[in-house]
C-alpha angles and dihedrals in degrees: 000000000000123000091250092054091049090050091052091051090050090054091048094048093047095049094043094046092051093053099035092062083084103024104034118202095109093150093054086071105027101047096050087047089055089049089056089060090054097250112161108264096237092044090048093052092045095046091045089053089051090054092045090062089062091043092052092051091050091047093049102049099075091049094053092068093067136039096268095114116077099227094182093071096036101095093054094041093050093047093050091045094051092050094044095045091049089056091045094051092054090048090060088061090057105037123067108252091222089074093059101080094064091052089050092047094055091047094052091048088054090054091049089055089048088056090062094047098045101034094146099037119119098017091118133010105272118243089205113087115227117253121252089254093052090048090052092050089051091054093045090052089048090059096042094045088047087063090052091045092055091046099053113328096213106143091355097123092038092059094039091053090052091048093053092048091050103039106023091038090229123166114246092254092053093045093049093047094047096047092048090056092045090051090061089065095040093051094042096052092045091047090053091056092047092048090051089056094045096244099128122097096214098191094052092037094056092048093049093039094057090045092051091047092056093044093050092046090055092045094048093051090053091047092056089057096050123084123244092252091060092043088054092049093048092046097050094041090055092045092049091050090048090050091051091048090050093050096047102037111018108035098030091040090050092051091048090051092050091049091049090050090050092051092049092050091051 
């Protein structure tokens, strides 16, 4: 890669990491950007995951000073995440990466629908404790989304944040803080698998990782100073825009591509 291309990626990673502390979905922007610079798809996903580990650490540090992270659930959440992300990372080695964007697109659309159903969720910490069934659903989603997070990570934290608000009755600040910490473990275990298979571009990964760390640190410090109402607005605005982007460019574009292929084959 040229120096100019690397600089562009640094700008993209810094801006995305700053914003995605609240919104998640970093990889939905960064990985396609890496594709545009003709980086091999598997190398792009692996190197992006390497950088996300740094970003997650930077995004977590400001939250650890307060009581934003629910430490009671952490051991179970981390264990489920590690197991799920390990499975997901190995899946990437088996499944063609070109099939991932459609999976991501459907997931983001699901979160956009969630935004309409739970418009007021997460504004304040709920005084009503979640039922045993809701808790169980939250843990099951943690494991399943951990698989997805280790596989690609695009939209992973966005969906996980929504799940914790809905099923654990977390405030947005608590959900964001908890998912950022969990993502450290998800990214790290997946990165270890990718490093083992020689997929990581270490030079580029370190440059982008440091950039993402600084961006996430800045974003997280701002998030701790913003009320839950504003965090909710930022989160759902970003999710709605992602859903619109998915509908107009990914799903419709995919269908158009399939139709064009069919016409050519005929």
